[in-house]
C-alpha positions as CSV (number, residue, x, y, z in Angstrom):
1,M,22.8,-10.9,10.0
2,R,23.5,-8.7,12.9
3,V,21.2,-5.8,13.0
4,T,22.1,-2.6,14.9
5,H,19.2,-0.5,16.1
6,M,19.1,3.1,17.0
7,K,19.2,3.5,20.8
8,L,17.2,6.5,22.0
9,P,18.7,8.7,24.7
10,F,15.6,9.5,26.9
11,D,14.2,6.0,27.6
12,N,14.8,2.2,27.2
13,T,13.7,2.2,23.5
14,H,15.2,1.9,20.0
15,R,13.9,3.4,16.7
16,R,13.4,1.6,13.4
17,R,12.0,2.8,10.2
18,I,9.5,1.3,7.7
19,Y,9.4,2.5,4.2
20,L,5.7,1.6,3.1
21,M,5.0,1.8,-0.6
22,R,2.1,1.3,-2.9
23,H,2.8,-0.6,-6.1
24,A,3.4,1.4,-9.3
25,E,0.7,1.9,-12.0
26,A,-0.7,-1.4,-13.0
27,A,-2.5,-2.4,-16.3
28,Y,-5.9,-2.8,-14.8
29,I,-7.3,-1.3,-18.0
30,G,-6.2,-2.2,-21.4
31,A,-5.6,0.1,-24.4
32,D,-9.1,-0.7,-25.7
33,G,-10.7,0.3,-22.5
34,T,-11.5,-3.1,-21.2
35,R,-11.0,-4.1,-17.6
36,A,-8.5,-6.9,-16.7
37,T,-10.5,-10.1,-15.7
38,D,-8.0,-10.9,-12.9
39,S,-6.2,-8.0,-11.1
40,R,-3.9,-10.7,-9.1
41,V,-1.9,-11.1,-12.3
42,V,-1.7,-7.7,-14.0
43,P,1.8,-6.4,-14.7
44,L,2.8,-2.9,-14.3
45,T,2.3,-0.4,-17.2
46,E,5.3,1.1,-18.9
47,H,4.4,4.3,-17.0
48,G,4.4,2.2,-13.8
49,R,7.9,0.9,-14.6
50,V,9.2,4.4,-15.1
51,E,7.5,5.5,-11.8
52,A,9.3,2.5,-10.0
53,A,12.5,3.4,-11.3
54,A,12.2,7.0,-10.2
55,M,11.4,5.9,-6.8
56,G,14.3,3.4,-6.8
57,A,16.7,6.3,-7.6
58,L,15.1,8.5,-4.9
59,I,15.8,6.0,-2.3
60,G,18.9,4.6,-3.7
61,P,21.2,5.3,-0.7
62,I,19.0,3.6,1.7
63,T,20.0,0.0,3.0
64,F,17.3,-2.5,3.9
65,D,17.5,-5.2,6.4
66,R,14.3,-6.8,5.0
67,A,12.1,-6.3,2.0
68,I,8.4,-7.6,1.9
69,C,5.7,-7.5,-0.7
70,S,2.3,-9.0,-0.9
71,G,3.3,-11.5,-3.7
72,L,0.8,-10.2,-6.2
73,A,2.4,-9.5,-9.6
74,R,2.3,-5.7,-9.4
75,T,3.9,-5.6,-5.9
76,L,6.7,-8.2,-7.0
77,E,7.5,-6.2,-10.1
78,T,7.5,-2.9,-8.2
79,A,9.7,-4.1,-5.5
80,T,12.1,-5.9,-7.9
81,I,12.7,-2.5,-9.7
82,V,13.0,-0.4,-6.6
83,L,15.5,-2.8,-4.9
84,G,17.7,-2.8,-7.9
85,Q,21.1,-4.5,-7.2
86,R,20.5,-4.8,-3.4
87,K,21.2,-8.2,-2.0
88,V,18.4,-8.4,0.3
89,A,15.9,-11.3,-0.3
90,L,12.3,-10.1,-1.4
91,E,9.9,-11.9,1.0
92,V,6.3,-12.6,0.4
93,A,3.4,-12.0,2.9
94,P,0.0,-13.0,1.2
95,A,-1.9,-11.5,4.2
96,L,-0.9,-8.3,2.8
97,E,-2.7,-8.8,-0.4
98,E,-5.2,-6.1,-1.6
99,I,-8.9,-5.9,-0.3
100,R,-10.9,-8.1,-2.6
101,G,-13.8,-6.7,-4.7
102,G,-16.9,-8.8,-5.5
103,D,-17.7,-10.6,-8.6
104,A,-19.6,-9.3,-11.7
105,I,-22.9,-9.9,-10.0
106,A,-22.0,-8.1,-6.9
107,R,-20.6,-5.1,-8.9
108,A,-23.5,-4.9,-11.2
109,D,-25.5,-2.6,-8.8
110,L,-22.7,-0.3,-8.0
111,S,-23.0,3.3,-9.2
112,P,-19.7,5.1,-10.1
113,P,-19.6,7.0,-6.9
114,D,-20.0,3.8,-4.9
115,F,-16.7,2.7,-6.5
116,A,-14.9,6.0,-6.6
117,Y,-15.5,6.9,-3.0
118,A,-15.6,3.4,-1.4
119,M,-12.6,4.2,1.0
120,F,-14.5,7.1,2.5
121,R,-17.4,4.6,3.5
122,A,-14.9,2.0,5.1
123,G,-16.1,3.0,8.7
124,D,-19.8,2.5,7.9
125,P,-21.4,-0.6,9.3
126,D,-20.9,-3.7,7.2
127,A,-19.1,-1.7,4.6
128,R,-17.7,-3.7,1.8
129,F,-15.2,-2.9,-1.1
130,A,-17.0,-3.3,-4.5
131,G,-19.5,-5.7,-3.1
132,G,-16.5,-8.0,-1.9
133,E,-14.6,-8.2,1.3
134,S,-15.7,-6.1,4.2
135,F,-13.4,-3.4,5.5
136,A,-13.7,-4.8,9.0
137,A,-12.7,-8.4,7.9
138,F,-9.9,-6.7,5.7
139,V,-8.1,-5.0,8.7
140,V,-8.4,-8.2,10.7
141,R,-6.6,-10.0,7.9
142,V,-3.9,-7.3,7.4
143,L,-3.1,-5.8,10.7
144,P,-2.0,-9.1,12.6
145,A,0.5,-9.8,9.7
146,F,1.8,-6.3,9.9
147,N,2.2,-6.4,13.6
148,Q,4.1,-9.7,13.3
149,I,6.5,-8.1,10.9
150,V,7.0,-5.1,13.3
151,A,7.7,-7.5,16.3
152,A,10.5,-9.3,14.7
153,Q,13.8,-7.9,15.7
154,N,15.8,-8.7,12.6
155,W,15.4,-5.4,11.1
156,T,16.0,-1.7,11.6
157,S,15.3,-0.5,8.0
158,L,12.3,-2.3,6.3
159,L,10.8,-1.9,2.6
160,M,7.2,-3.0,2.3
161,V,5.7,-2.8,-1.0
162,C,1.9,-3.3,-0.8
163,H,-1.4,-1.9,-2.0
164,G,-3.6,1.2,-1.6
165,G,-6.0,-0.5,0.9
166,V,-3.3,-2.3,2.7
167,N,-1.5,0.8,3.3
168,R,-4.5,2.8,4.4
169,A,-5.1,0.0,7.1
170,I,-1.6,0.4,8.3
171,L,-1.7,4.2,8.3
172,T,-5.1,4.4,10.1
173,E,-3.7,1.9,12.7
174,V,-0.5,3.8,13.5
175,T,-2.2,7.2,13.7
176,G,-5.1,5.6,15.8
177,A,-7.7,7.0,13.3
178,G,-9.5,3.8,12.5
179,L,-11.8,3.1,9.6
180,K,-13.6,6.4,9.7
181,A,-10.3,7.9,8.2
182,F,-9.6,5.3,5.5
183,G,-10.5,7.6,2.8
184,A,-8.3,10.5,4.1
185,F,-5.1,8.6,3.4
186,E,-4.8,8.7,-0.4
187,Q,-2.2,6.4,-1.8
188,D,-1.0,7.4,-5.4
189,S,0.6,4.8,-7.5
190,C,4.2,4.1,-6.5
191,C,3.9,6.5,-3.4
192,L,6.1,6.2,-0.3
193,N,5.0,6.5,3.4
194,V,7.8,6.7,6.1
195,I,6.9,5.5,9.4
196,D,9.2,5.3,12.5
197,V,8.4,2.8,15.3
198,D,10.0,3.1,18.8
199,C,10.1,-0.3,20.7
200,C,11.3,-1.3,24.2
201,L,14.6,-2.7,24.1
202,D,13.7,-5.4,26.8
203,T,10.2,-6.5,25.6
204,G,9.9,-5.4,22.0
205,K,6.6,-3.6,22.8
206,V,5.8,-0.6,20.5
207,E,5.9,2.7,22.6
208,R,5.6,5.3,19.7
209,W,4.6,5.6,16.1
210,I,6.0,8.6,14.2
211,L,4.6,9.3,10.8
212,R,7.5,11.0,8.8
213,A,6.0,11.1,5.3
214,V,2.7,10.2,3.6
215,N,1.9,9.6,-0.1
216,A,5.2,10.9,-1.4
217,T,5.7,10.3,-5.0
218,A,9.1,10.7,-6.7
219,D,7.9,12.2,-9.8
220,D,5.4,14.7,-8.4
221,P,6.2,15.2,-4.6
222,I,3.9,18.1,-4.2
223,K,1.1,16.9,-6.4
224,T,1.0,19.5,-8.9
225,T,-0.2,17.1,-11.6
226,R,-2.4,14.8,-9.4
227,R,-5.8,16.1,-8.6
228,L,-8.1,13.0,-9.1
229,L,-8.0,10.2,-6.6
230,T,-6.8,6.9,-7.7
231,L,-10.4,5.4,-7.8
232,E,-11.8,8.4,-9.3
233,G,-9.4,8.2,-12.2
234,M,-10.0,4.6,-12.8
235,T,-13.9,4.9,-12.7
236,K,-13.7,7.8,-15.1
237,R,-11.5,5.9,-17.5
238,L,-13.9,2.9,-17.5
239,L,-16.9,5.1,-18.0
240,D,-15.2,6.9,-20.8
241,A,-14.5,3.6,-22.5
242,G,-18.0,2.4,-22.0
243,A,-16.8,-0.6,-19.9
244,S,-19.3,-2.4,-17.7
245,G,-18.8,-2.3,-14.0
246,P,-16.0,-0.7,-11.9
247,G,-12.6,-2.4,-12.1
248,P,-10.0,-3.5,-9.4
249,H,-7.5,-1.2,-8.0
């Protein structure tokens, strides 16, 4: 496949665009209020499928050279719905799987605020998500994989369907904000971030990142109905149902 890049008029660079999505709403919590035992295999909810279809319609005119997801069920399903009839192959990048929470024992001592506001503590020394993977180790896992994708010259328009934590890692990297800003980049279900990257035509080196859109949702673009954070909402649902221990996200 021959890919034509957008040559910029002021220096020896070309501009490419990344459409970075979070998966649509997933069935972490059952109708009876119980938490899914394995978040890796949960499907989308019916509402999540509606969200994905709405985003697919919104970005319908866009052509993608590559499409990548983490490979977890919720990203595979979201990406498949969003891509629709496009003929681009859907690639899997396991390094882009979500940050991993701890087991039931590790979660047992967590208070509701510990879970609901975990992302805001990502920059603290030795901070871990839900008693599991450390945020520092998480970005070391995610960012090299992301940078390898960016370095490839076989795309000019890229769809990535990932996770809330993965997207935050990428957004804090491209803005230079680091882990201290992790919590500020809320990622609603099935949201879209648009990132332009300017690379040197000769060396492929990234010269500039441009953040065009953050956390845009097809069904509620100005967030009139979304006031709780994703993890706040999930924690509240589990507490209301009397479930034990915070769930995955």
